[in-house]
C-alpha positions as a Markdown table, in Angstrom:
| # | Residue | x | y | z |
|---|---|---|---|---|
| 1 | Met | 72.4 | 116.3 | 57.7 |
| 2 | Asn | 73.4 | 119.7 | 59.1 |
| 3 | Pro | 74.9 | 120.1 | 62.6 |
| 4 | Leu | 71.7 | 121.3 | 64.3 |
| 5 | Met | 69.6 | 118.5 | 62.8 |
| 6 | Ala | 72.3 | 116.1 | 63.9 |
| 7 | Glu | 72.2 | 117.4 | 67.5 |
| 8 | Tyr | 68.4 | 117.2 | 67.5 |
| 9 | Ile | 68.3 | 113.6 | 66.2 |
| 10 | Gly | 71.2 | 112.4 | 68.3 |
| 11 | Thr | 69.7 | 113.9 | 71.5 |
| 12 | Ala | 66.2 | 112.5 | 70.6 |
| 13 | Ile | 67.7 | 109.0 | 70.3 |
| 14 | Leu | 69.8 | 109.5 | 73.5 |
| 15 | Ile | 66.6 | 110.3 | 75.5 |
| 16 | Thr | 64.4 | 107.7 | 73.7 |
| 17 | Leu | 66.8 | 104.9 | 74.8 |
| 18 | Gly | 67.9 | 106.5 | 78.1 |
| 19 | Asn | 64.5 | 107.4 | 79.5 |
| 20 | Gly | 63.2 | 104.3 | 77.8 |
| 21 | Val | 65.3 | 102.0 | 80.0 |
| 22 | Val | 64.2 | 103.9 | 83.1 |
| 23 | Ala | 60.5 | 103.4 | 82.1 |
| 24 | Asn | 61.2 | 99.7 | 81.4 |
| 25 | Val | 62.6 | 99.2 | 84.9 |
| 26 | Leu | 60.3 | 101.4 | 86.9 |
| 27 | Leu | 56.8 | 101.2 | 85.3 |
| 28 | Asn | 54.4 | 98.4 | 86.2 |
| 29 | Lys | 53.9 | 95.3 | 84.1 |
| 30 | Thr | 56.8 | 95.8 | 81.8 |
| 31 | Lys | 59.2 | 93.0 | 80.9 |
| 32 | Gly | 62.0 | 94.8 | 82.6 |
| 33 | Asn | 60.2 | 95.9 | 85.8 |
| 34 | Gly | 62.4 | 95.8 | 88.8 |
| 35 | Ser | 65.6 | 94.9 | 87.0 |
| 36 | Gly | 67.6 | 97.5 | 88.8 |
| 37 | Trp | 70.3 | 100.2 | 88.7 |
| 38 | Ile | 72.8 | 98.2 | 86.6 |
| 39 | Val | 70.3 | 97.9 | 83.8 |
| 40 | Ile | 69.5 | 101.6 | 83.9 |
| 41 | Thr | 73.2 | 102.7 | 83.9 |
| 42 | Phe | 74.0 | 100.2 | 81.1 |
| 43 | Gly | 71.0 | 101.3 | 79.1 |
| 44 | Trp | 72.0 | 104.9 | 79.4 |
| 45 | Ala | 75.6 | 104.1 | 78.4 |
| 46 | Met | 74.2 | 102.4 | 75.2 |
| 47 | Ala | 71.9 | 105.4 | 74.6 |
| 48 | Val | 75.0 | 107.6 | 74.6 |
| 49 | Tyr | 76.8 | 105.3 | 72.3 |
| 50 | Val | 74.0 | 105.2 | 69.7 |
| 51 | Gly | 73.4 | 109.0 | 69.8 |
| 52 | Val | 77.0 | 109.8 | 69.6 |
| 53 | Phe | 78.0 | 107.6 | 66.7 |
| 54 | Ile | 75.0 | 108.9 | 64.6 |
| 55 | Ala | 75.6 | 112.6 | 65.3 |
| 56 | Thr | 79.4 | 112.7 | 65.4 |
| 57 | Pro | 80.2 | 113.0 | 61.6 |
| 58 | Tyr | 77.9 | 116.0 | 61.3 |
| 59 | Ser | 78.0 | 118.0 | 64.6 |
| 60 | Gly | 80.6 | 116.4 | 66.8 |
| 61 | Ala | 77.8 | 114.9 | 68.9 |
| 62 | His | 77.7 | 117.2 | 71.9 |
| 63 | Leu | 74.0 | 116.1 | 72.8 |
| 64 | Asn | 74.4 | 118.0 | 76.0 |
| 65 | Pro | 74.5 | 121.8 | 76.7 |
| 66 | Ala | 77.2 | 121.3 | 79.3 |
| 67 | Val | 79.5 | 119.7 | 76.8 |
| 68 | Thr | 78.7 | 122.5 | 74.3 |
| 69 | Ile | 79.5 | 125.2 | 76.9 |
| 70 | Gly | 82.6 | 123.4 | 78.1 |
| 71 | Leu | 84.0 | 123.0 | 74.6 |
| 72 | Ala | 83.3 | 126.7 | 73.9 |
| 73 | Leu | 85.0 | 127.8 | 77.1 |
| 74 | Ala | 88.0 | 125.7 | 76.2 |
| 75 | Gly | 88.2 | 127.3 | 72.8 |
| 76 | Lys | 87.2 | 124.2 | 71.0 |
| 77 | Phe | 83.8 | 125.3 | 69.7 |
| 78 | Ala | 82.6 | 128.6 | 68.3 |
| 79 | Trp | 80.4 | 130.7 | 70.8 |
| 80 | Arg | 78.2 | 131.8 | 67.9 |
| 81 | Gln | 77.0 | 128.2 | 67.5 |
| 82 | Val | 76.3 | 127.6 | 71.2 |
| 83 | Ala | 72.7 | 128.8 | 71.3 |
| 84 | Gly | 71.6 | 126.9 | 68.2 |
| 85 | Tyr | 73.1 | 123.7 | 69.6 |
| 86 | Ile | 71.4 | 124.0 | 72.9 |
| 87 | Ile | 68.0 | 124.7 | 71.4 |
| 88 | Ala | 68.4 | 121.6 | 69.2 |
| 89 | Gln | 69.4 | 119.5 | 72.1 |
| 90 | Val | 66.4 | 120.6 | 74.3 |
| 91 | Leu | 64.0 | 120.0 | 71.4 |
| 92 | Gly | 65.6 | 116.6 | 70.7 |
| 93 | Ala | 65.2 | 115.7 | 74.4 |
| 94 | Met | 61.5 | 116.7 | 74.3 |
| 95 | Thr | 61.0 | 114.5 | 71.3 |
| 96 | Gly | 62.7 | 111.5 | 72.9 |
| 97 | Ala | 60.5 | 111.9 | 76.0 |
| 98 | Phe | 57.4 | 112.0 | 73.8 |
| 99 | Leu | 58.4 | 108.8 | 72.1 |
| 100 | Val | 59.0 | 107.0 | 75.4 |
| 101 | Trp | 55.5 | 108.2 | 76.5 |
| 102 | Ile | 54.0 | 106.7 | 73.4 |
| 103 | Val | 55.8 | 103.4 | 73.7 |
| 104 | Tyr | 55.0 | 103.0 | 77.4 |
| 105 | Leu | 51.5 | 104.6 | 77.5 |
| 106 | Pro | 49.7 | 101.4 | 78.7 |
| 107 | His | 52.2 | 101.0 | 81.5 |
| 108 | Tyr | 51.8 | 104.6 | 82.7 |
| 109 | Arg | 48.1 | 103.7 | 83.0 |
| 110 | Glu | 49.0 | 100.7 | 85.1 |
| 111 | Thr | 51.4 | 102.7 | 87.4 |
| 112 | Glu | 49.8 | 104.5 | 90.3 |
| 113 | Asp | 52.9 | 106.0 | 92.0 |
| 114 | Pro | 53.2 | 109.6 | 90.6 |
| 115 | Asp | 56.9 | 109.8 | 91.8 |
| 116 | Ile | 57.8 | 106.8 | 89.6 |
| 117 | Lys | 56.1 | 108.4 | 86.6 |
| 118 | Leu | 58.1 | 111.6 | 87.1 |
| 119 | Ala | 61.3 | 109.6 | 87.4 |
| 120 | Thr | 60.8 | 108.2 | 83.9 |
| 121 | Phe | 61.0 | 111.8 | 82.6 |
| 122 | Ser | 63.4 | 113.7 | 84.8 |
| 123 | Thr | 65.9 | 113.2 | 87.6 |
| 124 | Gly | 65.4 | 113.6 | 91.3 |
| 125 | Pro | 67.5 | 113.3 | 94.5 |
| 126 | Ala | 67.6 | 110.3 | 96.8 |
| 127 | Ile | 68.0 | 112.7 | 99.7 |
| 128 | Arg | 66.7 | 116.1 | 99.0 |
| 129 | Asn | 69.1 | 118.9 | 99.8 |
| 130 | Pro | 69.5 | 121.1 | 96.8 |
| 131 | Ile | 72.8 | 122.7 | 97.6 |
| 132 | Gln | 74.3 | 119.3 | 98.4 |
| 133 | Asn | 72.7 | 117.8 | 95.3 |
| 134 | Leu | 74.6 | 120.3 | 93.2 |
| 135 | Ile | 77.9 | 118.5 | 94.1 |
| 136 | Pro | 77.3 | 115.1 | 92.4 |
| 137 | Glu | 75.8 | 116.8 | 89.3 |
| 138 | Ala | 78.8 | 119.1 | 89.0 |
| 139 | Ala | 81.3 | 116.3 | 89.8 |
| 140 | Gly | 79.9 | 113.9 | 87.3 |
| 141 | Thr | 79.7 | 116.5 | 84.6 |
| 142 | Phe | 83.3 | 117.7 | 85.4 |
| 143 | Ile | 84.6 | 114.2 | 84.8 |
| 144 | Leu | 82.5 | 113.9 | 81.6 |
| 145 | Val | 83.6 | 117.2 | 80.1 |
| 146 | Phe | 87.2 | 117.0 | 81.2 |
| 147 | Ala | 87.5 | 113.6 | 79.6 |
| 148 | Val | 85.8 | 114.7 | 76.4 |
| 149 | Leu | 88.2 | 117.6 | 76.1 |
| 150 | Tyr | 91.1 | 115.2 | 76.0 |
| 151 | Met | 89.5 | 112.6 | 73.8 |
| 152 | Ser | 90.7 | 112.3 | 70.2 |
| 153 | Asp | 88.3 | 113.1 | 67.4 |
| 154 | Pro | 85.9 | 110.1 | 67.2 |
| 155 | Ser | 85.1 | 110.8 | 63.5 |
| 156 | Ile | 88.6 | 110.0 | 62.2 |
| 157 | Leu | 88.4 | 108.8 | 58.6 |
| 158 | Val | 90.7 | 106.3 | 57.0 |
| 159 | Gln | 91.3 | 105.7 | 53.3 |
| 160 | His | 90.1 | 102.5 | 51.7 |
| 161 | Glu | 90.2 | 101.5 | 48.1 |
| 162 | Glu | 86.4 | 101.9 | 47.9 |
| 163 | Gly | 86.5 | 105.3 | 49.6 |
| 164 | Lys | 86.5 | 106.8 | 53.1 |
| 165 | Ile | 85.4 | 104.7 | 56.0 |
| 166 | Gly | 84.1 | 106.4 | 59.2 |
| 167 | Leu | 85.3 | 105.2 | 62.6 |
| 168 | Gly | 82.7 | 107.2 | 64.5 |
| 169 | Ala | 81.0 | 104.1 | 66.0 |
| 170 | Ile | 84.3 | 102.9 | 67.5 |
| 171 | Gly | 85.1 | 106.4 | 68.7 |
| 172 | Ala | 81.8 | 106.6 | 70.5 |
| 173 | Leu | 82.6 | 103.7 | 72.7 |
| 174 | Pro | 84.9 | 105.6 | 75.2 |
| 175 | Val | 82.1 | 108.2 | 75.8 |
| 176 | Ala | 79.6 | 105.5 | 76.5 |
| 177 | Leu | 81.9 | 103.7 | 78.9 |
| 178 | Leu | 82.6 | 107.1 | 80.6 |
| 179 | Val | 78.9 | 107.7 | 81.2 |
| 180 | Phe | 78.5 | 104.1 | 82.4 |
| 181 | Ala | 81.2 | 104.7 | 84.9 |
| 182 | Ile | 79.8 | 108.0 | 86.1 |
| 183 | Gly | 76.4 | 106.4 | 86.5 |
| 184 | Leu | 77.7 | 103.5 | 88.5 |
| 185 | Ser | 80.0 | 105.6 | 90.7 |
| 186 | Leu | 78.4 | 109.0 | 91.1 |
| 187 | Gly | 74.8 | 108.5 | 90.0 |
| 188 | Gly | 73.3 | 107.4 | 93.3 |
| 189 | Pro | 72.6 | 110.7 | 95.0 |
| 190 | Thr | 70.7 | 112.5 | 92.1 |
| 191 | Gly | 70.2 | 110.1 | 89.2 |
| 192 | Tyr | 73.1 | 111.8 | 87.3 |
| 193 | Ala | 71.4 | 114.1 | 84.9 |
| 194 | Ile | 74.9 | 115.5 | 83.9 |
| 195 | Asn | 73.0 | 117.1 | 81.0 |
| 196 | Pro | 70.6 | 120.1 | 81.3 |
| 197 | Ala | 68.7 | 119.1 | 78.1 |
| 198 | Arg | 68.3 | 115.6 | 79.3 |
| 199 | Asp | 66.4 | 116.8 | 82.4 |
| 200 | Leu | 64.7 | 120.0 | 81.2 |
| 201 | Gly | 63.2 | 118.7 | 77.9 |
| 202 | Pro | 61.6 | 115.6 | 79.5 |
| 203 | Arg | 60.4 | 117.6 | 82.5 |
| 204 | Ile | 58.5 | 120.0 | 80.2 |
| 205 | Leu | 56.9 | 116.9 | 78.6 |
| 206 | His | 55.9 | 115.5 | 82.0 |
| 207 | Phe | 54.1 | 118.8 | 82.6 |
| 208 | Leu | 52.3 | 118.7 | 79.3 |
| 209 | Leu | 51.4 | 115.1 | 78.7 |
| 210 | Pro | 48.5 | 113.1 | 80.1 |
| 211 | Ile | 49.9 | 110.1 | 82.0 |
| 212 | Gly | 47.0 | 109.4 | 84.3 |
| 213 | Lys | 47.4 | 110.4 | 88.0 |
| 214 | Lys | 50.6 | 112.5 | 88.3 |
| 215 | Arg | 52.2 | 114.9 | 90.6 |
| 216 | Asp | 53.7 | 118.3 | 89.9 |
| 217 | Ser | 56.9 | 118.3 | 87.7 |
| 218 | Asp | 59.1 | 119.3 | 90.7 |
| 219 | Trp | 60.1 | 122.6 | 89.2 |
| 220 | Lys | 61.5 | 123.6 | 92.6 |
| 221 | Tyr | 64.3 | 121.0 | 92.1 |
| 222 | Ser | 64.8 | 121.6 | 88.4 |
| 223 | Trp | 67.5 | 124.2 | 88.7 |
| 224 | Val | 69.8 | 121.6 | 90.2 |
| 225 | Pro | 70.2 | 119.5 | 87.1 |
| 226 | Leu | 70.5 | 122.7 | 85.1 |
| 227 | Leu | 73.1 | 124.6 | 87.1 |
| 228 | Gly | 75.1 | 121.7 | 88.4 |
| 229 | Pro | 76.2 | 120.3 | 85.0 |
| 230 | Ile | 77.0 | 123.8 | 83.8 |
| 231 | Leu | 79.2 | 124.5 | 86.8 |
| 232 | Gly | 80.9 | 121.2 | 86.3 |
| 233 | Ala | 81.6 | 122.0 | 82.6 |
| 234 | Met | 83.0 | 125.4 | 83.5 |
| 235 | Leu | 85.4 | 123.8 | 86.0 |
| 236 | Ala | 86.4 | 121.2 | 83.5 |
| 237 | Ala | 87.3 | 123.8 | 80.9 |
| 238 | Phe | 89.1 | 125.9 | 83.5 |
| 239 | Phe | 91.3 | 123.0 | 84.6 |
| 240 | Tyr | 91.8 | 121.9 | 81.0 |
| 241 | Leu | 93.2 | 125.3 | 80.0 |
| 242 | Leu | 95.2 | 125.5 | 83.3 |
| 243 | Leu | 96.9 | 122.1 | 82.6 |
| 244 | Lys | 97.2 | 122.5 | 78.8 |
């Protein structure tokens, strides 16, 4: 598997499991309906865990344009690869959102509230104030990228008599716990996109897919989960280089 395919598959799995848990909690007549914020944040953490340990040996498992940009700014990733990674991530996010739509299609038909349907695709603020909403997105992504810059390589290999054994699955756990903590602590104001691909790809699918009665895709807000994470990643790279 080449790096771009790994980013595509890893991000698709991330969004399938992440948006999937949101759909399970929010849509009508699911087994998980109404199970709450803890279930959503834990589900997203496990989505990160699975996506990261699958993609890590092949691409480093960025799965997030903000992470890719932050690593490039910090000199840990080649700028010539940035565009390809971001395109793969957005396409993967679109694929993941499509899979969630297929799985939960009967439940979309049973759900009347168009805001809830949109929430299973993309993020939105609890209190709408776009400039203020940038802050939690930037802060959450700052913590994510700053921590990632200091983490050791999760794809360390050890020698065994039968060959090399990858420890990528173990190395993915700190990233999952980090995202869990960000969701619990900073996710309340905006739903913690902290990943431009995670929001943009599914928002495009919300616009394109038939899900019964639906609202607009809230493009007026969409710049917040795009710009906020990028600003957070830039700050993380700056402070990482400053403190290095």
